[in-house]
N, C-alpha and C positions, 0 to 999 in steps of 0.2 A: 584461578589466580595465575594465569599465564601471562606472557607479555603482550597484553592487549592495550588499546588506547585508554581503557579504564585504569589500568595499573600504571600507565605512563603518568596519568593524572595523579595517582597516589605518590609517585616519586617526586613529581613537581611539588606536591603539597609538602612532602617531607623536606625538601630543600628550603621551602619557606620557613620551616621550623628551625633551621640551623643545620650546619654541616654534620654535626654529630647525630642529631636527631634522625637524619635520613637513614641511619643504620638501626634505628630502634627496633623494628620488626624484622630485621634481616639477620642480625647476630644476636642469638639468645635461644631461649627455650623453645619458642614457637614463632610461626609466621601467621600473620593475619593482615587484612587490609583495613587500616585505620579509617580511611575515608568512607568506607561503607557504614561505619558506626556513627561518626561524629561530625563529618563535614570539615570545613576549612577552619583554620585557627582565627582567633579573634584578637584584635589589638585593643578593643574596648570591650569590657566585660558585659555581655548580653546573655543572661541565662535563657536556656530554651524554655519557653512557656509550656511545653508538653511534659515537663518534669517538675515534680514538687520539691525535690532536693531534701525531702523529709528524712529524718533519722528516728522517727517515732516507731517503737515496736508495736504499739497498738494499731497503728495505721497499716503496718505490714501484715499484722494478724487478721485484719478485716478482709483481705483478699480471699476469694474462693479458690478451692483446689483445682489444679490443672493436671492434665495427663499429657505426657510426651512419649509417644511410641518410639522404640529404638530398633533399628536394624543393624546388626553387626556384620562386618565383612572381614573374614580372615583371609589373609593373602599368603598363598603357598607357592612352592616351586612347581614347575611344569607337571611333575609326576605326583603332585599332592603332598609331598613331604615338606617338613618344616623343622627347623632347629628348635623351635619353641612353639608348639602347636596351640592355637586358639581354641580351647575346648569350651563346651557349654558351661562347665564349672567356673572357668576363668571369666567368662561373660557375666555370670551371675555375680561374681565379685565386683565387676565393673558397675553393674546396675545397682548393687547395694551401696557402693561408694557414692554414686550420684544421688541416690535417694537420701543418704545421710547428709551430704553436702548441701542439698537444696531443700531439706525438710522444712526449715523455718520460712522458706518462701512459698510453701504449700505447692510444690511442684513434684508430681510423682512420675517417675520414669518406669516404663513397662517394656520388657523385652517382647518384640513382636516376632523377630526372625533372626536366625544365624545363618549366614551364607558364606560361601567360599569362592575365591577366584584363584585358580591355578595357573599362574604365569610368572616364570622366573624373571621376566623383564621388569616387574614392578615389586618383586619380593624384597629387594634391597637396592634402592635407587634414589635419584634426585627427587626432592619433593615436588617441584614443578612438573617434572616428567610424570610423576605419579598421579597428580590430580588431573592433568591433561588426559592421561590414558583413561582414568575413571570416567571423566566426562564423555570422551569420545566413544567409549564402549557402553555408555548408559548403564553403568553399574550403580544404580540409585533407585530408591523408592521415594517418590515425591510426597507421599503421605506420612512420612516418618523422618526422624532425625537419623541420618546415616553415619555410622561410626566405622572407620576403616583402620585395620590394625595390620600394617606390613611389618616384616621382620625389623628393618632399620631404614633410616634415610641417610644418604651419603652427605648431606649438607652439613656445614660446620664440622668437618672432620668426623662425620658419622654421629655427632652428638645432638642433632636436632631431634627434639622429643615429639613435636607435633605441629599441627597448623590447621587453620580453619579457612576454607576457600569459597563457601557459599552459605546461604541461609540455613541449609540443612545438611551440610556435609563438612566433616572434619576427620582428621587422622591423628593417631598417636602411634608411636612405634611399640613393638611388643614388650619392651621393658617398662612401659608406662600404662599398661591396660588397667592397673589398679593403684596408680599413684595420683598425687595431687595435680598432675598435668591434665588428667581427664576432666575434672570439674573446671579447671582453668580454660580449656578449650570450649566447653559448653558455656562457660561464662561469656566468651567472646560471641558465641552463637546467639546468646540472649542479651546482648548489648553492652557488656562490660569491657572496659579498656584495662590495659596494664595500669597498675597503681602509679608507675613512674612515667606515664604518657607525657611526652613533650618536655621532659625534665631539662633538656638542654636547650630548649627554645627560649627566644628572647622574652616571651610572654609566658614563662614557665609557671606552674602552680607554686605560689609562695607559701611559706611556712605559716604565715598569719592565720589564726582561726577566729579572730574577733571580727564578726560580721559588720561592725560599725567602722572598722578601719578601711580607709579608701583603697588600700592596696590588697584587701581580701578578694581573692579570685577563684576560690575553690569551686564555684558553680559553673565556671566557663573556662577552666584550664585543668590540666592534669587529666584525671579520670572522671571529672564532673560528679564526684561523690564527696560529700562534706564530712563524712566520719572516717575517711582514710586520710592520713596525714600526707603532706607532700613528701615525696620520697624519690631518690635517684634510682636509676637502673643499677642494680647490684651485680649484674652479669659480669663475670671476671673479677669481682671484688668480694667473693664469698668469705674471704679471710676476715671481713668486717662483721661477720655473723658468727657468734660463738655457738657452743654445743647445746646451749639452752634456748636457741633461736632469739638471742638478744643482739641488738646492733651495738657495735663497739667502735664505730668509726667517728670521724669529725668532718664529714663532707658538708659543703654548703650549697644552697640553692643558686639560681642564676643571678640573684641580687646580693649574694655574699652572706646570707643568713644561714647559720648552722641548722641543719635538719633536726627535727624532733621526731624520732622514730621509735615507736613503741614495739613491744614483742608482738602485739596483735598485727602491726603493719608487716613485721617480718614473716608472720605466719599466714598472711593473706594468700588465698588461692591465686589471685591475679598479680602478685608480685614476682619479680625475678629473685629468687631466694634459694637458700639451701634446700635440696630436694626433700629432705625429711621434715622441713618446717611447714610446708603448705597444708593448712588445715581449717581455715575459717574464711567465711564471708562476713562482712559487716551488715548491720540493719540497713544502712544507707545503700549498700550494694543490692540487697534483697529488694528494696523499694524500687531502685532504678531498674532492675530486671523485670519486676511485675509491671511497671509503667511502660517500659520498652515493649513488652509483649502486648499490652493493652493497645498501645499506639500502633504497632505493626498490624495487629489483627483488625483494627478499624480500617486499615488500608487494604484489607484482604491479603495480607502477608502473614508468614509463620502459621499457615493454615493447618500444619501438622499438630499444633498445639490445640487441645480441646478441653472443654469443661468436664469435670468429673461427673 
């Protein structure tokens, strides 16, 4: 995700969504390329025929089990030292967290290998410099999902938690090897958007959930998942979330309608929310993930995912 023509396209896309939306994936918990997942915004709602938009748990349960092999990369200083070393025990915590988060989707994560890179240049550095270094030095296993754990990123005043830059590569900092940001980044790998995607756009996801209403647009705006409510980015507004992970604000959508935000929305892995709240995916997100995987595998992509 360096400054290539591809990412210039992403920023042009962001500008079409509105001046505030252009910062959506730049200021916050994580970085990812929206255009890789969803394409260009729509002024007329045209749901993608490759997705069912179902929220039926029985449909989700009918998918067969899948295996995702994981290769973890611990990033140390030149001499192999680390202020918070990535041990095999910590990696097992990460794997357990992913298996718990994606269990209802019947996706099983298996540790294939734990490797280390000893280079102070990327131990605590800029996110873009980090993933450029990883690509240029070919620190990747193509037949696995590669998880990189540097000590910190310098972006956002050292607060950036992670980011996804390719179909099988993402990173989280050492503070987040076992937090909700880990399933969050894997969610991006498997086709999920932030629940607040495009919240500031002129064609934002509207609060309406009546499918017969002509303004209903949950299938072609926001995160394209119909059982997550329309929600704003709460980055920088965490005071609107109480200690019970309930929303206590009065923000409105781009049409001026007050948001209807449930505790489940606040707890969603794909939301920008209080760190301790991230804990759930919805059935609709699970179906979106499984259909995304099915669609990509039909195109000979995501080939590191296999049937059990």
